[in-house]
Backbone as JSON Lines, residues from 0, in Angstrom:
{"i":0,"aa":"M","n":[96.81,111.59,80.51],"ca":[97.39,111.93,81.38],"c":[98.15,111.12,82.29]}
{"i":1,"aa":"K","n":[99.15,111.52,82.36],"ca":[100.17,110.89,84.33],"c":[99.87,111.23,84.92]}
{"i":2,"aa":"T","n":[99.29,110.71,85.59],"ca":[98.9,111.17,87.63],"c":[100.18,110.92,88.36]}
{"i":3,"aa":"T","n":[100.45,111.58,89.43],"ca":[101.71,111.86,90.36],"c":[101.77,109.84,90.41]}
{"i":4,"aa":"F","n":[100.95,108.9,90.43],"ca":[100.91,107.66,90.65],"c":[102.34,107.21,89.93]}
{"i":5,"aa":"D","n":[102.07,107.43,88.63],"ca":[102.77,107.27,87.18],"c":[104.4,107.69,87.12]}
{"i":6,"aa":"I","n":[104.17,109.07,87.26],"ca":[105.68,110.37,87.58],"c":[106.1,108.89,88.7]}
{"i":7,"aa":"L","n":[105.86,109.04,89.9],"ca":[106.23,108.36,91.16],"c":[107.27,107.07,90.81]}
{"i":8,"aa":"D","n":[106.19,105.96,89.38],"ca":[106.87,104.91,89.38],"c":[107.97,105.46,88.44]}
{"i":9,"aa":"R","n":[107.96,106.3,87.37],"ca":[109.74,106.51,86.27],"c":[110.65,107.03,87.91]}
{"i":10,"aa":"I","n":[110.12,108.08,88.78],"ca":[111.3,109.11,89.18],"c":[111.75,107.68,90.61]}
{"i":11,"aa":"Y","n":[110.69,107.26,91.21],"ca":[111.47,106.07,92.5],"c":[112.29,105.79,91.78]}
{"i":12,"aa":"P","n":[112.3,104.58,91.03],"ca":[113.85,103.68,90.72],"c":[114.82,104.69,90.2]}
{"i":13,"aa":"L","n":[114.76,106.04,89.41],"ca":[116.39,106.59,89.86],"c":[116.78,106.91,90.79]}
{"i":14,"aa":"I","n":[115.81,107.0,91.89],"ca":[116.47,107.19,93.0],"c":[116.78,106.87,94.23]}
{"i":15,"aa":"N","n":[116.15,105.37,93.76],"ca":[116.69,104.39,94.28],"c":[117.87,103.42,94.07]}
{"i":16,"aa":"T","n":[118.74,104.28,94.07],"ca":[120.0,103.28,93.53],"c":[120.53,102.75,94.76]}
{"i":17,"aa":"T","n":[122.06,102.02,94.19],"ca":[123.31,101.16,95.57],"c":[123.57,102.82,95.8]}
{"i":18,"aa":"G","n":[123.95,103.85,95.25],"ca":[124.64,104.82,96.09],"c":[123.84,105.62,96.82]}
{"i":19,"aa":"V","n":[122.78,105.51,97.01],"ca":[121.81,106.66,97.16],"c":[121.84,105.63,98.81]}
{"i":20,"aa":"R","n":[121.24,104.46,98.67],"ca":[120.76,103.55,99.7],"c":[121.55,103.13,100.77]}
{"i":21,"aa":"A","n":[123.22,102.81,99.81],"ca":[124.75,103.28,100.51],"c":[124.74,103.98,101.71]}
{"i":22,"aa":"T","n":[124.5,105.55,101.29],"ca":[124.4,106.34,102.84],"c":[123.45,106.66,103.77]}
{"i":23,"aa":"L","n":[122.33,105.5,103.31],"ca":[121.34,105.07,104.37],"c":[121.25,104.63,105.38]}
{"i":24,"aa":"D","n":[120.97,104.46,106.34],"ca":[120.26,103.26,107.62],"c":[118.96,103.09,107.93]}
{"i":25,"aa":"G","n":[118.55,103.58,106.55],"ca":[116.66,103.38,106.8],"c":[116.26,103.33,105.29]}
{"i":26,"aa":"G","n":[115.77,104.15,104.47],"ca":[115.13,103.39,103.73],"c":[114.78,104.64,102.2]}
{"i":27,"aa":"V","n":[114.47,104.25,101.49],"ca":[113.84,105.17,100.6],"c":[112.49,104.36,100.32]}
{"i":28,"aa":"Y","n":[111.61,105.73,100.62],"ca":[110.18,105.78,100.07],"c":[109.57,106.51,99.77]}
{"i":29,"aa":"R","n":[108.62,106.14,99.3],"ca":[107.73,107.0,98.28],"c":[106.75,107.46,98.79]}
{"i":30,"aa":"N","n":[106.63,108.9,99.41],"ca":[105.62,110.08,99.81],"c":[105.8,110.33,100.83]}
{"i":31,"aa":"A","n":[106.1,109.23,101.86],"ca":[106.11,109.68,103.47],"c":[107.36,108.63,103.93]}
{"i":32,"aa":"R","n":[107.6,109.34,104.84],"ca":[108.45,108.21,105.9],"c":[107.83,107.26,106.77]}
{"i":33,"aa":"P","n":[108.4,106.1,107.56],"ca":[107.84,105.18,108.3],"c":[107.35,106.96,109.66]}
{"i":34,"aa":"I","n":[106.4,106.59,110.44],"ca":[106.09,107.57,111.65],"c":[107.1,107.42,112.82]}
{"i":35,"aa":"N","n":[107.88,108.7,113.18],"ca":[108.56,107.8,114.47],"c":[110.2,108.02,113.66]}
{"i":36,"aa":"S","n":[110.61,107.49,112.4],"ca":[111.97,107.5,112.25],"c":[113.22,108.15,112.61]}
{"i":37,"aa":"V","n":[114.37,107.34,113.06],"ca":[115.11,108.24,113.48],"c":[116.17,107.87,112.92]}
{"i":38,"aa":"K","n":[115.9,107.41,111.15],"ca":[117.16,106.66,110.64],"c":[117.48,107.61,109.53]}
{"i":39,"aa":"R","n":[118.3,107.22,109.05],"ca":[118.91,107.72,107.55],"c":[117.93,107.52,106.39]}
{"i":40,"aa":"D","n":[116.84,108.27,106.21],"ca":[116.21,108.4,104.85],"c":[116.15,108.82,104.11]}
{"i":41,"aa":"V","n":[115.53,108.57,102.58],"ca":[114.96,109.59,101.52],"c":[113.53,109.28,101.09]}
{"i":42,"aa":"V","n":[112.96,109.87,100.88],"ca":[111.39,110.43,100.72],"c":[111.04,111.03,99.55]}
{"i":43,"aa":"V","n":[110.44,110.38,98.49],"ca":[110.59,111.04,97.13],"c":[108.93,111.21,96.63]}
{"i":44,"aa":"L","n":[108.55,112.36,96.56],"ca":[107.22,112.9,96.2],"c":[106.73,113.61,95.62]}
{"i":45,"aa":"A","n":[105.96,113.31,94.76],"ca":[105.7,114.86,93.52],"c":[104.25,114.94,93.97]}
{"i":46,"aa":"L","n":[104.47,116.11,93.66],"ca":[103.61,118.06,93.59],"c":[102.01,117.67,92.81]}
{"i":47,"aa":"P","n":[101.22,118.03,92.41],"ca":[99.82,118.16,91.05],"c":[101.14,117.95,90.1]}
{"i":48,"aa":"V","n":[100.44,117.38,89.36],"ca":[100.94,117.41,87.94],"c":[99.75,118.52,86.89]}
{"i":49,"aa":"S","n":[100.47,118.69,86.15],"ca":[99.51,120.21,85.33],"c":[99.19,118.51,83.75]}
{"i":50,"aa":"G","n":[98.32,119.39,83.6],"ca":[97.64,118.84,82.37],"c":[98.65,118.54,81.11]}
{"i":51,"aa":"G","n":[99.14,119.26,80.54],"ca":[99.9,119.13,79.09],"c":[99.79,120.43,78.65]}
{"i":52,"aa":"T","n":[100.42,119.49,77.78],"ca":[100.84,120.83,75.88],"c":[100.39,119.83,74.62]}
{"i":53,"aa":"D","n":[100.21,120.65,73.79],"ca":[100.24,119.91,72.42],"c":[101.35,119.06,71.77]}
{"i":54,"aa":"I","n":[102.44,118.67,72.69],"ca":[103.25,118.11,71.7],"c":[103.4,117.09,73.17]}
{"i":55,"aa":"D","n":[102.08,116.59,73.52],"ca":[102.0,115.67,74.8],"c":[103.11,115.66,75.65]}
{"i":56,"aa":"L","n":[103.37,116.3,76.15],"ca":[104.76,116.74,77.63],"c":[103.92,117.25,78.74]}
{"i":57,"aa":"Q","n":[104.12,116.87,79.66],"ca":[103.56,117.5,81.2],"c":[104.51,117.73,82.46]}
{"i":58,"aa":"G","n":[104.09,119.08,83.43],"ca":[105.16,118.95,84.23],"c":[104.37,118.66,85.39]}
{"i":59,"aa":"C","n":[105.69,118.77,86.64],"ca":[105.68,118.64,87.85],"c":[106.12,118.99,88.66]}
{"i":60,"aa":"T","n":[106.38,119.14,89.79],"ca":[107.43,119.26,90.86],"c":[107.71,118.32,91.84]}
{"i":61,"aa":"I","n":[108.9,117.48,91.51],"ca":[109.21,116.77,92.63],"c":[110.63,116.78,93.79]}
{"i":62,"aa":"V","n":[109.78,116.61,94.99],"ca":[110.36,116.65,96.06],"c":[111.4,115.95,96.72]}
{"i":63,"aa":"V","n":[112.24,115.53,96.67],"ca":[113.55,114.22,97.27],"c":[113.91,115.17,98.32]}
{"i":64,"aa":"N","n":[113.2,114.56,99.99],"ca":[113.8,115.08,101.27],"c":[114.41,113.54,101.69]}
{"i":65,"aa":"C","n":[116.05,114.34,102.11],"ca":[116.96,113.53,102.61],"c":[117.64,113.24,104.34]}
{"i":66,"aa":"F","n":[116.25,112.75,105.12],"ca":[116.65,112.73,106.9],"c":[117.58,112.13,107.72]}
{"i":67,"aa":"A","n":[117.81,112.99,108.31],"ca":[118.94,112.39,109.26],"c":[118.75,112.66,110.62]}
{"i":68,"aa":"P","n":[118.89,111.91,111.98],"ca":[118.65,112.84,112.86],"c":[120.0,113.66,113.11]}
{"i":69,"aa":"D","n":[119.55,113.94,114.51],"ca":[120.63,115.5,114.87],"c":[121.63,115.4,115.5]}
{"i":70,"aa":"V","n":[122.71,115.63,115.51],"ca":[124.36,115.13,116.3],"c":[123.91,115.37,117.65]}
{"i":71,"aa":"A","n":[123.28,116.68,117.91],"ca":[123.08,117.13,119.73],"c":[121.93,117.61,119.1]}
{"i":72,"aa":"T","n":[121.54,118.19,120.03],"ca":[120.21,119.46,119.67],"c":[120.27,120.54,119.16]}
{"i":73,"aa":"G","n":[119.15,120.25,118.18],"ca":[119.2,121.52,117.29],"c":[120.49,121.21,116.34]}
{"i":74,"aa":"I","n":[121.4,120.49,116.07],"ca":[122.55,120.63,115.59],"c":[122.61,119.28,113.69]}
{"i":75,"aa":"P","n":[122.42,119.66,113.09],"ca":[122.0,119.1,111.89],"c":[123.23,117.86,111.72]}
{"i":76,"aa":"D","n":[122.62,116.81,111.43],"ca":[124.51,115.88,111.0],"c":[124.47,116.51,109.77]}
{"i":77,"aa":"D","n":[125.53,117.12,109.44],"ca":[125.93,117.74,108.07],"c":[126.64,116.66,107.53]}
{"i":78,"aa":"P","n":[127.22,116.33,107.65],"ca":[127.88,114.74,106.66],"c":[127.05,114.03,106.3]}
{"i":79,"aa":"N","n":[126.42,113.48,107.02],"ca":[125.66,112.44,106.13],"c":[124.55,113.28,105.7]}
{"i":80,"aa":"L","n":[124.04,114.16,105.99],"ca":[123.12,114.88,104.89],"c":[123.4,115.19,103.16]}
{"i":81,"aa":"D","n":[124.93,116.0,104.07],"ca":[125.47,115.92,102.53],"c":[126.09,114.96,101.69]}
{"i":82,"aa":"A","n":[126.18,114.0,102.4],"ca":[126.6,112.45,101.53],"c":[125.35,112.2,100.78]}
{"i":83,"aa":"M","n":[124.28,112.52,101.41],"ca":[122.98,111.56,101.02],"c":[122.55,112.8,99.57]}
{"i":84,"aa":"T","n":[122.88,113.8,100.34],"ca":[122.19,114.96,99.03],"c":[123.27,114.82,97.76]}
{"i":85,"aa":"A","n":[124.07,114.45,97.74],"ca":[125.17,114.42,96.71],"c":[125.05,112.71,95.92]}
{"i":86,"aa":"Q","n":[124.76,111.74,96.64],"ca":[124.59,110.67,95.93],"c":[122.92,110.94,95.3]}
{"i":87,"aa":"V","n":[121.8,111.58,95.48],"ca":[120.45,111.8,95.31],"c":[120.96,112.48,93.53]}
{"i":88,"aa":"L","n":[121.5,113.74,94.04],"ca":[121.97,114.9,92.67],"c":[122.61,113.95,91.89]}
{"i":89,"aa":"S","n":[123.85,112.59,92.3],"ca":[124.16,112.19,91.14],"c":[123.57,111.05,90.13]}
{"i":90,"aa":"A","n":[122.68,110.71,91.32],"ca":[121.69,110.05,90.8],"c":[120.69,110.66,89.37]}
{"i":91,"aa":"I","n":[120.24,111.78,90.41],"ca":[119.57,112.5,89.04],"c":[120.4,113.36,87.82]}
{"i":92,"aa":"E","n":[121.27,113.74,88.07],"ca":[122.74,113.68,86.36],"c":[122.36,112.26,85.7]}
{"i":93,"aa":"T","n":[122.53,111.37,86.39],"ca":[123.01,110.35,85.39],"c":[121.34,109.78,85.24]}
{"i":94,"aa":"A","n":[120.45,109.87,85.58],"ca":[119.17,109.92,84.84],"c":[118.92,110.77,83.89]}
{"i":95,"aa":"N","n":[119.31,111.76,83.56],"ca":[119.19,112.56,82.88],"c":[120.16,112.32,81.33]}
{"i":96,"aa":"E","n":[121.24,111.63,81.84],"ca":[121.93,111.57,80.85],"c":[121.77,110.16,80.02]}
{"i":97,"aa":"T","n":[120.93,109.57,81.07],"ca":[120.31,108.07,80.14],"c":[118.64,108.13,80.07]}
{"i":98,"aa":"S","n":[118.01,109.14,80.09],"ca":[116.68,108.47,80.35],"c":[116.02,109.17,78.84]}
{"i":99,"aa":"E","n":[114.98,108.67,78.38],"ca":[114.29,109.48,77.58],"c":[113.19,109.71,77.67]}
{"i":100,"aa":"Y","n":[112.44,110.43,77.1],"ca":[111.12,111.14,77.77],"c":[110.78,111.54,78.77]}
{"i":101,"aa":"L","n":[111.97,111.63,80.06],"ca":[112.22,112.55,80.9],"c":[112.89,113.61,81.22]}
{"i":102,"aa":"H","n":[112.83,114.92,81.8],"ca":[113.92,115.43,82.12],"c":[113.83,116.13,83.22]}
{"i":103,"aa":"L","n":[114.81,116.15,84.38],"ca":[114.42,116.23,85.9],"c":[116.0,117.78,86.31]}
{"i":104,"aa":"E","n":[114.89,118.89,86.03],"ca":[115.87,119.85,86.53],"c":[115.97,120.43,87.82]}
{"i":105,"aa":"I","n":[117.16,120.12,88.82],"ca":[117.22,121.04,89.78],"c":[116.82,122.56,89.85]}
{"i":106,"aa":"T","n":[115.87,122.46,90.93],"ca":[115.54,124.11,91.05],"c":[115.8,124.7,92.69]}
{"i":107,"aa":"S","n":[115.97,123.41,93.42],"ca":[116.36,124.08,94.75],"c":[117.31,123.11,95.5]}
{"i":108,"aa":"Q","n":[117.89,123.44,96.37],"ca":[118.59,122.4,97.48],"c":[118.41,123.35,98.84]}
{"i":109,"aa":"A","n":[117.65,123.09,99.85],"ca":[117.33,123.77,101.38],"c":[117.74,122.56,102.31]}
{"i":110,"aa":"M","n":[118.84,123.05,103.5],"ca":[118.44,122.33,105.04],"c":[117.19,123.09,105.76]}
{"i":111,"aa":"M","n":[116.59,122.04,106.72],"ca":[116.17,122.45,107.13],"c":[115.66,121.59,107.91]}
{"i":112,"aa":"E","n":[114.79,121.87,109.39],"ca":[114.46,120.88,110.66],"c":[113.54,120.31,110.57]}
{"i":113,"aa":"D","n":[113.15,119.11,110.96],"ca":[111.66,118.67,110.32],"c":[110.59,119.12,111.51]}
{"i":114,"aa":"M","n":[109.79,119.71,111.36],"ca":[109.11,120.55,112.6],"c":[108.19,119.17,113.28]}
{"i":115,"aa":"D","n":[107.88,118.22,112.57],"ca":[106.84,117.01,113.12],"c":[108.0,116.24,113.79]}
{"i":116,"aa":"N","n":[108.74,115.87,113.97],"ca":[109.64,115.09,114.77],"c":[111.41,116.17,115.21]}
{"i":117,"aa":"A","n":[111.29,116.22,116.55],"ca":[112.48,116.98,117.21],"c":[113.24,116.38,116.71]}
{"i":118,"aa":"G","n":[114.59,116.58,116.41],"ca":[116.21,116.0,116.68],"c":[116.46,115.31,114.93]}
{"i":119,"aa":"I","n":[115.11,116.26,114.01],"ca":[115.53,114.99,112.86],"c":[115.98,116.42,111.73]}
{"i":120,"aa":"S","n":[117.2,116.57,110.88],"ca":[116.79,117.45,109.69],"c":[116.65,117.16,108.46]}
{"i":121,"aa":"Y","n":[116.55,117.8,107.3],"ca":[116.46,116.98,106.33],"c":[116.9,118.29,105.23]}
{"i":122,"aa":"S","n":[117.61,117.81,104.04],"ca":[118.03,118.37,103.04],"c":[116.78,117.68,101.78]}
{"i":123,"aa":"S","n":[116.12,119.06,101.33],"ca":[115.12,119.24,100.49],"c":[115.59,119.76,99.36]}
{"i":124,"aa":"I","n":[115.6,118.89,98.21],"ca":[115.55,119.03,96.85],"c":[114.41,119.03,96.32]}
{"i":125,"aa":"R","n":[114.46,120.07,95.63],"ca":[113.25,120.26,94.55],"c":[113.92,120.01,93.29]}
{"i":126,"aa":"L","n":[112.79,119.62,92.03],"ca":[113.02,119.19,91.19],"c":[112.17,119.59,89.86]}
{"i":127,"aa":"D","n":[112.13,120.25,89.06],"ca":[111.48,120.3,87.4],"c":[111.62,118.76,87.18]}
{"i":128,"aa":"C","n":[109.82,118.26,86.83],"ca":[109.7,117.45,85.95],"c":[109.25,117.41,84.67]}
{"i":129,"aa":"T","n":[109.39,117.19,83.97],"ca":[108.75,116.99,82.06],"c":[109.1,116.15,82.15]}
{"i":130,"aa":"I","n":[107.78,115.26,81.88],"ca":[107.88,114.01,81.39],"c":[106.43,114.07,79.83]}
{"i":131,"aa":"E","n":[106.92,113.18,79.06],"ca":[106.16,112.79,78.0],"c":[105.24,111.46,78.04]}
{"i":132,"aa":"Y","n":[103.48,111.95,78.32],"ca":[102.54,110.74,78.57],"c":[102.44,110.11,77.39]}
{"i":133,"aa":"G","n":[103.01,110.36,76.16],"ca":[102.39,109.52,75.12],"c":[103.17,108.05,75.27]}
{"i":134,"aa":"H","n":[104.42,107.77,75.61],"ca":[105.01,106.96,75.3],"c":[106.09,106.76,76.97]}
{"i":135,"aa":"V","n":[105.79,105.51,77.38],"ca":[106.53,104.77,78.56],"c":[107.02,103.44,78.17]}
{"i":136,"aa":"P","n":[108.39,103.97,78.99],"ca":[109.34,102.35,78.55],"c":[108.94,101.14,79.7]}
{"i":137,"aa":"E","n":[109.04,100.04,78.97],"ca":[108.81,99.0,80.08],"c":[110.35,98.71,80.79]}
{"i":138,"aa":"S","n":[111.88,99.1,80.04],"ca":[112.65,99.0,81.64],"c":[113.4,100.47,81.17]}
{"i":139,"aa":"I","n":[114.11,101.34,82.53],"ca":[114.82,102.05,82.27],"c":[116.19,101.56,82.77]}
{"i":140,"aa":"T","n":[117.56,101.33,81.89],"ca":[118.47,101.63,82.49],"c":[119.28,102.43,82.69]}
{"i":141,"aa":"L","n":[119.87,102.64,84.05],"ca":[121.23,103.83,83.83],"c":[122.82,103.39,84.01]}
{"i":142,"aa":"A","n":[123.43,103.86,83.86],"ca":[125.28,103.95,83.56],"c":[125.72,104.8,84.75]}
{"i":143,"aa":"G","n":[126.14,103.93,85.87],"ca":[126.75,105.06,86.86],"c":[128.1,105.17,86.15]}
{"i":144,"aa":"S","n":[128.41,106.24,86.87],"ca":[129.39,106.98,86.33],"c":[131.23,105.74,86.55]}
{"i":145,"aa":"S","n":[131.11,104.87,87.56],"ca":[131.59,104.1,87.91],"c":[131.54,102.77,87.05]}
{"i":146,"aa":"G","n":[130.66,102.74,86.14],"ca":[130.58,101.92,85.03],"c":[129.34,100.72,84.94]}
{"i":147,"aa":"T","n":[128.68,100.9,86.49],"ca":[128.07,100.04,86.82],"c":[126.46,100.5,86.26]}
{"i":148,"aa":"V","n":[125.9,99.44,86.02],"ca":[124.6,99.77,85.25],"c":[123.54,99.03,86.13]}
{"i":149,"aa":"F","n":[122.54,99.98,86.27],"ca":[121.11,99.84,86.69],"c":[119.98,99.58,86.15]}
{"i":150,"aa":"T","n":[119.34,98.79,86.5],"ca":[118.08,98.63,85.74],"c":[117.01,98.42,86.33]}
{"i":151,"aa":"A","n":[115.68,99.48,85.99],"ca":[114.85,99.08,86.44],"c":[113.55,98.81,85.97]}
{"i":152,"aa":"T","n":[112.8,97.82,85.9],"ca":[111.49,96.75,84.97],"c":[110.36,97.49,86.07]}
{"i":153,"aa":"G","n":[109.55,96.68,85.54],"ca":[108.1,96.21,86.3],"c":[107.33,97.41,85.88]}
{"i":154,"aa":"S","n":[106.47,97.89,86.91],"ca":[105.18,98.72,86.89],"c":[105.86,100.2,86.56]}
{"i":155,"aa":"L","n":[105.94,100.58,85.28],"ca":[106.48,102.14,85.21],"c":[105.66,103.13,84.95]}
{"i":156,"aa":"G","n":[104.55,102.63,85.12],"ca":[103.43,103.11,84.52],"c":[102.6,102.61,83.33]}
{"i":157,"aa":"T","n":[101.5,103.24,82.82],"ca":[101.11,103.61,81.22],"c":[100.89,104.9,80.38]}
{"i":158,"aa":"P","n":[100.67,104.63,79.46],"ca":[100.44,105.92,78.86],"c":[98.85,106.31,78.7]}
């Protein structure tokens, strides 16, 4: 069975791309962002994982939150939130085109005010993730629409 840690090992490198990072002045984080951050950050987290099926598939929900400081009190930074969201969605589409044993389906997107940090808003993208837990590749290679190739290697989880 895969854990949320295993799934984040697969998803995080798919989101932490050059295109996504180019829209940020902060970073891409797993599970939480730095306390009191006032930067444009992205957070990737996995909600509880289901046990799987007879064909070695497991599912969970992935949430990708794109944070940005408001341009004025209560007024979200729409241009930057839109650019960050677009890059995350592009990374997800690329992952679906090139990844084996993993499928991400975008189920919703909403813009919200960060209730824990005044003056921060975020775009929340919710994904249904289906992953085969009997196979974990040693590396993942993504080909971007501009022809750029990204390869992630290392601790991608274990079966």
